[in-house]
Steps between C-alpha positions, in 0.01 A plus 500: 500500500269363779392682811521290815260541783644249751281577802182478300611187314608321824167579662313365206722190504420440868123540438503274192705247688241487771211480252654192352601338827310204624671477829365668809849560635610862561876570461681667784465881480163480318140473621173393331200711454164438332380773268177561319151638536322185397722208416814515706847434361803413716816704463837472666673835547815612686470628858683807386170650369369507858690828558340673203217753573293400203507129612430603861180678372396163330559333840279764671226437244522127575483566870190713462327240294614174669644600832725214605275230361587417145270258320781354295699406797780751405517868452236604249524834313169618362607674172510398138787280391607746235530779749692281739747389223542856388575617860741219591687524174601856591593404855713181445 
């Protein structure tokens, strides 16, 4: 008997799909962010996470560090990729 965790699995699927994508296109209902403390990695995540308090805290950290000038040309979140994936997998 298997235990299913659909929300965690779907979030991991979204993040893996983005990691393997070579296109710079962002599907409707999603947005791209760059994550990392050194080397940045691009992730495409659903806009539904914008309402979550834990994600809003990440956005506040990004605002404090970068203001509205993001060096990658898109939203940059200054945290480890592992922390970001862990957080977003619980939100999606």
